[in-house]
C-alpha positions in Angstrom: -16.7 -40.7 -29.9 -18.9 -39.5 -27.1 -20.0 -41.4 -24.0 -23.6 -40.6 -23.3 -26.1 -42.2 -20.9 -29.3 -43.0 -22.8 -32.5 -44.7 -21.7 -32.6 -48.3 -23.0 -36.1 -47.5 -24.4 -34.3 -45.1 -26.9 -32.1 -47.9 -28.3 -33.1 -50.0 -31.3 -31.5 -53.4 -31.8 -29.8 -53.9 -35.2 -32.3 -56.0 -37.1 -29.5 -57.5 -39.3 -27.2 -58.5 -36.4 -25.7 -61.9 -37.4 -24.9 -62.9 -33.8 -27.1 -65.0 -31.8 -27.0 -66.1 -28.1 -28.1 -69.3 -26.6 -30.4 -69.3 -23.5 -27.5 -70.6 -21.4 -25.1 -67.9 -22.5 -27.9 -65.2 -22.1 -28.4 -66.4 -18.5 -24.6 -66.2 -17.8 -24.5 -62.7 -19.3 -27.4 -61.7 -17.0 -25.5 -63.1 -14.0 -22.4 -61.2 -15.0 -24.3 -58.0 -15.4 -25.9 -58.6 -11.9 -22.5 -59.3 -10.4 -20.2 -56.8 -12.1 -22.5 -54.3 -13.8 -22.3 -53.1 -17.3 -18.7 -51.9 -17.8 -18.5 -52.1 -21.6 -20.6 -49.5 -23.4 -23.2 -50.2 -25.9 -22.2 -48.7 -29.3 -24.9 -46.9 -31.3 -25.2 -45.2 -34.6 -27.8 -42.5 -35.4 -29.6 -43.2 -38.6 -31.2 -40.8 -41.0 -34.4 -40.6 -38.8 -32.3 -39.9 -35.7 -33.0 -43.4 -34.3 -30.2 -44.9 -32.2 -29.3 -48.2 -33.7 -27.2 -50.6 -31.7 -24.1 -51.6 -33.6 -22.2 -53.1 -30.7 -23.9 -54.7 -27.7 -27.1 -56.2 -29.0 -26.9 -59.2 -26.7 -26.1 -56.9 -23.7 -29.1 -54.8 -24.6 -31.3 -57.9 -24.9 -30.1 -59.1 -21.5 -30.7 -55.7 -19.8 -34.1 -55.2 -21.4 -35.2 -58.7 -20.2 -33.8 -58.0 -16.7 -35.6 -54.7 -16.4 -38.9 -56.1 -17.7 -38.7 -59.0 -15.3 -37.7 -56.6 -12.5 -34.4 -58.5 -11.9 -32.7 -55.0 -12.0 -34.0 -51.5 -11.8 -32.7 -48.7 -14.1 -32.5 -45.3 -12.5 
């Protein structure tokens, strides 16, 4: 396994992810990311077309994507 920094725009959420998150838990996840940062990596798999599919961390990706789009955080 390699740890690689990748722009979030290169990541594709897993469309068959069975997990869902309530608005309340999503807000708490965003607060946690604001306070502590993202310390657990998002796991991806490269499919046949070389797309990076998220297989672990879909909710974190959603939270970060929403935070960046609403300018709650900036990504360098």
